[in-house]
Phi, psi and omega in degrees: 000135180247158178237160179294144182293144177281336175209152184270150175242137181273146181210157170240154179254133177240128183232104171285141184215144172253022175084022178297146176300336181293343180302316181296321178295321176300313179296325178295316180290331174289317180296333183277359182291141174276124179230157177206187185298326181269346177228072188287157171277183181291153173292325175197164175240126179248116175263125179260111180282101187259029175281149180277156170078188181272098186242156176291148180301148175297136178261103184244144180246125179230128180301145178293345185279345182287151187270000183238158178270152174237120179229159184241137171234158183273144176245341173066027171068030181265008175103163186295328179296310179295322180294317179295321176299315179301318183292311185288329177290324175291324183287345179300335180300333180290344182083011182295144176278333184231153172241121176263111179272133176230144172280156185278004179240024177253165177237144181255116178289163177304137179092356182299315183296322178294317179295323178298315179302320179291320178298317181292319181294333180281352182275119173286177183296344180276351183271125180260342182200151175226133185257137173280167179260139190248129174249126178247107179292130179242160180301141178256004180252355179201170175286152183286153175284173178301316181293323177294320177293323177300314179294320181296339179296343176298336182297332181251002184288143176269130171065033177289131184278013170302327172206092184218125179253124179247141173291135182302320181298325178290319177298317179294324183296330183246010180062032172070203182287148176280111186284000175280354171270107186276350185239162173278079186220303183235357184297331180287321178293320178299315179298316180300318179297317182290325177294319177298315182293339176279000174105004181265157173256151176241136185227164173263134177268189181255348181292156182228148172233164175250130179240092179296159176281121179288147171300144181214153179277177188293338185256015183299322181293335176284320181293326183290353176294344175302338178297345176297332175294326177290327174299321178296321177293319177301318179297319180296319185278326189238005176088171185295341181261025184297327181298318179295317181295323182270001182056041180257127181294149177285143178263201182252034186296325180299324177292325177295320179298316179297321180295316179294323177298317178296321178295321178296319177298320179299311182295317181295318179296318179296317180294318179295319179297318179297318179294319180294320179297321180295332180266003179079017181266083187294319181298315179296323180295319180296318179297316180294321178295324177297318178296319179297319179295319178298316178298318180295320179296317179296317178299317180297317180295315181294319179292319177297319177301314181298317179297317181293322178297324181281326181279333186307311181277000189268195182303148180267157173307134184103336174289142179303333184272354187296307184294316175301322179293319179299320178296314180299312185292324179296313182294313185283330179295329177285332186263333186300314181305316180295316180296318182297314180293319180298315181293323179295315179296320178298318179294320179299317181291313184298323186255021184298335180239014182294133179254187184296159173268143359277159178289148181289153175282132178240349181209142174242123179254136181246138162292155182269291187283123182092347181245302177270323181231155176298140185282112173249109186307128176050048183284125174240012184247110179303333181293341181269001180286124178225123182292146171285155179303132177086358183297316183297316181294322182294313181294321179297323179295321178296315179297319182296333178280358178083016181264151175286151179233143180209170179233135173233120192218128170284129178229068184291347177302331178293311180294332179277353182081016181267342181220157170258160177299325179297322179294317179297318178297325179293320177295318178298323178297323178293321177299316179295326177296322182279328188248353183095167185290143176258150182284338176206141172241125176233124177226148177254119183269005190271153172280157182304322183290349177288340178051050181279173180268356184257333183293125175300135021272007174292156188272000191306314183291325179294316178296320179294320179296316179298318180296317181294327181276350180074032179235166174277149177306324180295343179268008180250148170237130177255125178252123181211182187243356180224169183298330180299327177294315179297316183294322178297318178296313181300315181296329181275346185089016177264173175260170185209156169226128179264129175246095187295148172234177179302339181270353179287128181283150183300320181292334176290321177295318182297326183274347186288135177294328181215138183228140175229149183286329183222165177297320179300318179292324178299313180294321179298324179292330177286314186276336187272353179266130181305325181279348184083004182269135175304130188245004183279114181296142176301131178087357183296339180263007181079000000 
């Protein structure tokens, strides 16, 4: 039983999306919610378009009658963790106390917004997050398939971000989601553990959502084995007992290891037998063949066991879905153990030296025109170079902190035939004369119509700068004055701080994860945070 909230809490909704058709239905069910002064709707809805590449903008329909705005920002296909970070950092401009995360394939039943308002109002200051309850409709005429049961497991999952509201202060305290989780698999459990360790409590609310089973192809269960690499990252970050801490059930990985071991014995025995036979060593060949036979028998038994475990709860003989399910399960049950072990080993190797989130800043990249120097359109005259106030102090502070410094600059005047490369180099030399040497200079000489990979907002120059400096893109912060700088950083996996000027558009400020009033303040936000993450909320300066 729920009660009306004694006071309202403000929230924004963040929806990462890969462009599924279900996104519009989610927005429709959100728009249909009944809200009032005691059960308010969101201050705004931020949809993060997480499709890869150069794609057309999402076409979304929102009734004019809703009281909140719906806007879209790009996520560039870097995964749900990075997309959610992009969304909640952009949504801070609304002033919301809470961020309600929703997946783009859920439906909101009538009353969801009212229940959310009540759940938020019931959270004391010690509560950092509240989880909604998930209903997964399953067929009522037959037993569910393996994929349907996989989706239904969300009903019992802890801290699933299909419907999870986090207090903004809690997200800021732990620097949000760990973007090294590329899949929607363990990033939610990792965030919950870090929020708890930061002193917050997590609770279950009373609101409910519906999560239909998405259509999937026959090999979906094989592809999701890539999540074993995320398990390796969880172990690295939270220790061997991470499953207990995250309240995550144990899987069957030990059985997969045994199955792969049996397969290895079979292959080794067969190879040894062939070699012994070629050398005329009959006794050795018989022994090796016996070993191969034992391994094959063990592999067959283990694979059959796995198949039976997966088929047991599924459709029965005579159901229309039985034979297709048997075909799917037979093929994938033979391949899953190898895939699971391979992904786990890959994850262990890849994350063998991974440290806590967020990664420290090791390099600060500056836009040139409008950020370090006053913008003189298509300037080829070093005499016209004039530093913006605080530029010298800001760059010096970055160097004093032991960080690398670089410049990434669009110079389309070269591609347009308005400037020569020699003129641009002369201007850059003057900038270096005034500010000191930079560790990397990256410039794009192309015109916009060239559609190159280096011109901001494309990530090419940021990636090239990181490579030249010997750092990861996530260890870089790009400071610039327009949205293209922010987008280039986002696309590359770097961080950013926007320092608006009169030419910066309002929507660029609204979409920026971090905003500073001056260049000096931007650098201070990078250097003054213990984690090295820019901490100035977008819009905090009005």
